[in-house]
Structures are given as C-alpha cells and as structure tokens.
C-alpha positions in Angstrom: 0.0 0.0 0.0 1.4 3.4 -1.0 -0.1 6.5 0.5 0.4 9.8 -1.4 -1.1 13.2 -1.2 -3.6 12.7 -4.0 -3.6 8.9 -4.6 -3.5 5.6 -2.8 -2.0 2.7 -4.6 -2.3 -1.0 -3.9 0.0 -3.7 -5.2 -0.6 -7.4 -4.7 2.1 -9.8 -6.0 1.4 -13.3 -4.8 3.8 -16.3 -5.2 1.4 -17.6 -7.8 -1.9 -16.4 -9.2 -3.2 -13.0 -10.2 -1.3 -9.8 -9.7 -3.3 -6.6 -8.9 -2.1 -3.0 -9.4 -4.6 -0.3 -8.3 -4.5 3.5 -8.3 -7.4 5.3 -6.6 -7.9 9.0 -5.8 -7.9 9.7 -2.1 -11.6 10.7 -2.1 -12.5 7.2 -3.4 -11.7 5.8 0.1 -11.2 8.7 2.5 -12.9 12.0 3.2 -10.4 14.5 1.8 -10.8 17.0 4.7 -9.8 14.3 7.2 -7.0 12.8 5.2 -3.5 13.7 6.3 -0.3 12.2 4.8 2.9 13.4 6.4 6.2 12.2 4.9 9.5 13.7 3.9 9.4 11.9 0.6 5.7 12.7 -0.2 4.7 9.0 0.1 4.4 6.3 2.8 5.0 2.7 1.7 3.4 -0.1 3.8 3.4 -3.8 3.6 0.0 -4.9 5.0 -1.2 -8.5 5.6 -4.2 -8.8 3.2 -6.1 -11.3 5.4 -6.0 -9.1 8.5 -6.9 -6.0 6.6 -9.8 -7.7 4.9 -11.2 -9.0 8.2 -10.9 -5.5 9.8 -12.6 -3.8 6.9 -15.5 -6.3 6.8 -16.3 -5.5 10.4 -16.7 -1.8 9.4 -19.3 -2.4 6.7 -22.3 -1.4 9.0 -20.4 1.3 11.0 -21.6 4.8 11.0 -18.0 6.1 11.2 -14.6 4.6 10.8 -11.1 6.0 11.1 -7.7 4.5 9.9 -4.5 5.7 11.6 -0.9 4.8 11.1 0.5 4.4 14.7 3.0 2.5 16.7 2.9 0.2 19.8 6.4 0.1 21.2 8.5 -0.5 18.2 5.8 -2.2 16.2 4.1 -0.1 13.5 0.4 -0.6 13.3 -2.7 0.3 11.2 -5.4 1.1 13.8 -8.9 0.9 12.4 -11.5 2.5 14.8 -15.1 1.7 14.1 -18.1 3.5 15.6 -21.4 1.6 15.4 -24.8 2.2 17.0 -27.6 -0.2 17.9 -30.9 -0.1 19.9 -31.2 -2.1 23.1 -34.3 -4.1 23.7 -34.5 -3.0 27.3 -34.6 0.4 29.0 -31.0 0.3 30.1 -28.1 1.1 27.7 -26.1 -2.1 28.1 -29.1 -4.4 27.5 -28.9 -5.7 31.1 -32.1 -7.3 32.4 -34.1 -4.8 34.5 -33.7 -6.9 37.7 -29.9 -6.8 37.4 -29.6 -3.2 36.3 -28.6 -0.4 38.6 -31.1 2.2 39.7 -29.5 5.0 37.7 -29.8 4.3 34.0 -28.7 7.7 32.8 -25.4 6.4 31.3 -23.3 3.3 31.3 -19.8 2.6 30.0 -17.8 -0.6 29.3 -14.2 0.0 28.5 -11.4 -2.5 27.6 -8.6 -2.4 25.1 -10.9 -3.6 22.3 -14.4 -2.2 22.8 -16.0 0.8 24.4 -19.8 1.0 24.7 -21.6 4.1 25.7 -25.3 4.9 25.9 -27.4 7.9 25.0 -30.3 8.8 27.4 -33.9 9.2 26.6 -35.8 12.0 28.4 -38.5 9.7 29.7 -36.0 7.2 31.1 -37.9 4.3 29.8 -38.0 2.2 26.6 -35.2 1.1 24.3 -32.0 3.1 24.1 -29.4 3.8 21.5 -26.0 2.3 22.3 -22.7 3.3 20.7 -20.0 0.7 20.4 -16.4 1.8 19.6 -14.0 -1.0 18.4 -10.4 -0.5 17.5 -8.6 -3.2 15.6 -4.8 -3.1 15.3 -3.1 -4.6 12.2 0.7 -5.1 12.5 2.5 -3.8 9.3 5.9 -3.0 7.9 6.9 0.5 6.9 9.1 0.2 3.7 11.9 2.5 2.7 11.5 4.1 -0.7 14.5 2.1 -2.0 12.6 -1.2 -1.2 9.8 -0.4 -3.6 11.5 1.6 -6.4 12.2 -1.6 -8.3 8.5 -2.7 -8.4 6.9 -2.3 -11.7 3.9 -3.8 -13.5 4.5 -6.9 -15.7 5.9 -6.1 -19.1 3.7 -7.7 -21.7 3.7 -7.6 -25.5 0.9 -5.8 -27.3 -2.5 -7.6 -26.9 -4.1 -9.5 -29.7 -7.6 -8.6 -28.7 -9.2 -5.8 -26.6 -12.8 -6.2 -25.7 -15.3 -4.6 -23.3 -16.6 -7.3 -21.0 -20.4 -7.8 -20.5 -22.1 -7.6 -17.1 -19.6 -9.1 -14.6 -22.4 -10.4 -12.4 -23.8 -12.4 -15.3 -20.3 -13.5 -16.4 -19.5 -14.6 -12.8 -22.7 -16.6 -12.6 -22.1 -18.6 -15.8 -18.4 -19.0 -15.0 -19.1 -20.4 -11.5 -21.7 -22.8 -13.0 -19.2 -24.1 -15.5 -16.5 -24.5 -12.8 -19.0 -26.4 -10.6 -19.9 -28.8 -13.4 -16.3 -29.5 -14.2 -15.5 -30.0 -10.5 -18.4 -32.4 -10.0 -17.4 -34.4 -13.1 -13.8 -34.6 -11.8 -14.9 -35.8 -8.4 -17.2 -38.5 -9.8 -14.4 -39.7 -12.0 -12.0 -39.8 -9.1 -14.5 -41.8 -7.0 -15.2 -44.4 -9.7 -11.5 -44.8 -10.4 -10.9 -45.9 -6.8 -13.3 -48.9 -7.0 -12.3 -52.2 -8.5 -13.3 -55.9 -8.4 -11.9 -58.7 -6.3 -10.1 -58.8 -3.0 -7.9 -55.9 -2.3 -9.0 -54.1 -5.5 -10.2 -51.0 -3.7 -7.7 -48.1 -3.7 -7.8 -44.6 -2.2 -7.2 -41.7 -4.5 -6.6 -38.1 -3.3 -8.6 -35.7 -5.4 -6.8 -32.8 -7.0 -7.0 -29.5 -5.1 -6.6 -27.5 -8.3 -9.6 -25.7 -9.7 -10.9 -26.6 -13.2 -9.5 -24.4 -16.0 -11.8 -22.1 -17.9 -11.0 -21.3 -21.5 -11.7 -17.6 -22.4 -11.5 -16.4 -25.9 -12.4 -13.3 -27.9 -12.1 -11.7 -31.3 -12.0 -8.1 -32.6 -15.6 -8.5 -33.9 -17.4 -8.2 -30.5 -17.5 -11.8 -29.5 -16.5 -13.4 -26.2 -16.6 -17.0 -25.3 -16.3 -18.8 -22.0 -15.9 -22.6 -22.2 -14.9 -25.6 -20.0 -13.6 -28.9 -21.3 -13.5 -32.3 -19.5 -13.1 -35.8 -20.8 -16.9 -36.2 -20.6 -18.1 -32.9 -22.1 -17.4 -29.5 -23.4 -19.8 -26.6 -22.8 -19.5 -22.9 -23.8 -21.3 -19.6 -23.7 -20.9 -16.8 -26.2 -21.6 -13.1 -26.0 -21.8 -11.0 -29.2 -22.0 -7.3 -30.2 -19.5 -6.2 -27.5 -17.3 -3.2 -28.0 -13.7 -3.6 -29.2 -11.9 -0.4 -28.1 -8.8 0.8 -30.0 -5.7 2.1 -28.3 -5.4 5.9 -28.1 -2.9 6.9 -30.9 -1.3 9.3 -28.4 0.0 6.4 -26.4 1.9 4.9 -29.3 5.7 5.2 -29.5 6.9 7.8 -31.9 7.0 6.6 -35.4 4.6 3.7 -34.8 1.4 3.4 -36.6 -1.9 2.2 -35.1 -2.4 -0.3 -37.9 0.8 -2.1 -36.8 -0.7 -3.3 -33.6 -1.7 -7.0 -33.3 -5.2 -6.1 -32.3 -5.7 -3.9 -35.4 -4.4 -6.7 -37.6 -6.8 -9.1 -35.9 -9.6 -6.7 -36.7 -9.0 -7.4 -40.4 -9.5 -11.2 -40.0 -13.0 -12.3 -40.9 -15.4 -12.8 -37.9 -15.9 -16.5 -38.8 -12.2 -17.3 -39.0 -10.7 -19.1 -35.9 -7.4 -17.4 -36.6 -9.0 -14.2 -35.4 -9.6 -15.5 -31.9 -7.2 -15.1 -28.9 -7.6 -17.5 -26.0 -6.3 -18.1 -22.5 -6.9 -20.7 -19.9 -7.4 -19.5 -16.3 -8.2 -21.0 -12.9 -12.0 -21.1 -12.4 -12.0 -20.1 -8.7 -9.4 -17.4 -9.2 -11.5 -16.0 -12.0 -14.6 -16.0 -9.8 -12.9 -14.0 -7.1 -11.7 -11.4 -9.6 -15.3 -11.0 -11.0 -16.5 -10.1 -7.5 -15.4 -6.5 -8.4 -18.6 -6.4 -10.5 -20.4 -5.2 -7.3 -18.8 -1.8 -8.0 -20.5 -1.7 -11.4 -17.2 -0.9 -13.3 -16.4 -0.9 -17.0 -13.8 -3.6 -17.7 -11.6 -3.9 -20.8 -10.0 -7.3 -21.2 -6.8 -7.5 -23.2 -6.0 -11.0 -24.5 -2.4 -12.0 -25.2 -3.0 -15.3 -27.0 -1.9 -18.4 -25.0 0.0 -16.1 -22.6 -2.0 -13.8 -20.4 -5.2 -11.9 -19.8 -5.0 -8.3 -18.5 -8.1 -6.7 -17.1 -8.4 -2.9 -16.8 -11.2 -2.1 -14.3 -12.4 1.5 -14.5 -14.6 2.5 -11.5 -17.7 4.6 -12.1 -16.8 8.2 -12.9 -13.3 7.4 -14.1 -13.8 6.2 -17.6 -12.3 9.2 -19.4 -9.6 10.5 -16.9 -8.7 6.9 -15.8 -7.9 8.1 -12.3 -9.5 5.1 -10.7 -8.1 2.0 -12.3 -7.5 -1.5 -11.1 -5.3 -3.7 -13.3 -5.3 -7.5 -13.0 -2.6 -9.7 -14.6 -3.7 -13.3 -15.1 -1.2 -15.8 -16.5 -2.6 -18.4 -18.9 -2.2 -22.1 -18.2 -0.7 -24.4 -20.8 -3.0 -27.1 -22.3 
C-alpha cells in the first residue's frame, strides 16, 4: 500500500496467481478533509497482511463512522482501524442488562477495555429502548518500507495484446463461469471416486482428489465476440456473447513513429469474424476468475486484453473514471498451458 497526497496505490504480487495493481484517488476511500499524509518523501509505503486488513474492513461495513490511523505500539508499526457503530437495546438500560440486574440510575453506562467501548445515550423519559454506541479498535501489524525497497517494483511487461474487448455484465459473467466450474469439479470428483473402486479382494484403492480448480477457456475476437468454455473428458460446454465493443488504443499512447495499424489487435480486426485465426484465447483458474469477477459489485467498466496463450490483462475502471482513468484496477492473469 502506498499513500500519497492525491492517490492511494495497492499492489498485490502473490507467489502464484493474479497480480493486482490499483491506483485510486484519495476521495474514493477517505474523506479528503480528514486525510493527512505526512512524509519527507511525499509518500508512505506499507506492507500490509491482506487477510488481517480484509477482516478488519469487513467489520466496518455497517459502521456509521470509521477511522484509519498509522501508529505504533512500542517499536511495532500498526494500522489502527477504529469503528463506531450504533444499535438499539431491547430493554430500557443502555447495556441491555435485564431490569432486575440493572442499577437504579440508568442515565449512562460505559464498558471500557482495550478492544471495545460501549456508551449509551439517554432518553428523556428514562424508559423504553435506548441507542447504544460501540467503539471498536482493531490493530493490524504492518511493515513500513523505505523508498528504496519499492522503487524496483513495476507492472509486468507484456507484449501488445491480440484482442481488446469490453466485458459484458460481470455479475452475469460470474454466474455462468461459476456454473461451468462447478460442473467440471463435480465431473472430476465423480471420475476420481469411480477410479478408486475395482473388483476382487484388495481391489479398492484410495485416490486423493486434485485440489486445483478446473481451468476455464476464455477467448475473444475483434468483432465483438467473447466465449467462456470448459472442457473435460466427458463434455465441453461454452457460452458466447456478441455485439460487444472492441476499443482501439489511443494513438497518443503509441511510441513515436509507430502506426496504429501495426498493432496486433488492429491486424486481428482485419481477420473475418468466422475465422478461428481471429480469436485469442487463454486458460485460467476457475476459482481465481470468480474472485476477480467479484469486483462487479462496484459496477465498473472492464476492458479485457487477450495476449494469445500467454496472459489476460483486465483494466477495471470504476464509475466516474472512464475518461480520466484516475480510478483503475489492473489484473494480470497468466494463462495455463494445455
């Protein structure tokens, strides 16, 4: 995570699987008037455990107010997420203690420990349900990285894509992809079970099923068609979208002296729509693909760049950022071999 004055950047580089590079304006996540970034270099680089950060942020979904601070406990740097949430008690006392056990004075109550603080508001009548405020602070141990430790990081260098296509509804695409993955997984499990049963004494064997997810085959052409397919020994199924948009690269982004028509994607545009040579395809992990498509909840526009048999690059533009490209998430997905 890199905090700057105007942007926040996220970089995820796992040992295997999809790389994610994201750049978001500060006001996408924080309230600008409350955002303070103090650094001699103009940026703060943090290494944050994804699992711990994800759990902390999930707990803040229903909060009325949340605050994130970079702090320190002893010599350990921390991200401290403070969450304020309110709820209504079902009894007339603020801490929801049964009336027989409650103190006579119900005007205010406080519970305070290192993790949670609960305070109550009063009602003029002194009776009926009351609103209770809970304050929770979660501390996430992190590493603060020197600028020299991150200056060598860069997005993967890929050759020019063969096909660029605007994806259809990610919610629909996710639903169909998950259905295909489930069918392939079930077929694989049934095959594994039947392979472990034989005839005669001692013919039964135990087979450990593969933990890898089925591979989906994604392909597209420069005539607005996208195909998602899965293949097993027992069947092959596919779903096709048509009339999608194939965006062209902005000529201003080309190197000097290079013509737009020299790009592989523009040459693929000249191939007839019914010619298999005009399709670019990749094979990707079904479960990994499903997790990526969860970004569809943000209702983004997504351009998929196919590098045939090599990689799939997704450019996810969040609402309101289509032209200026300020809010962009980039996913690099390596294609599996046949």
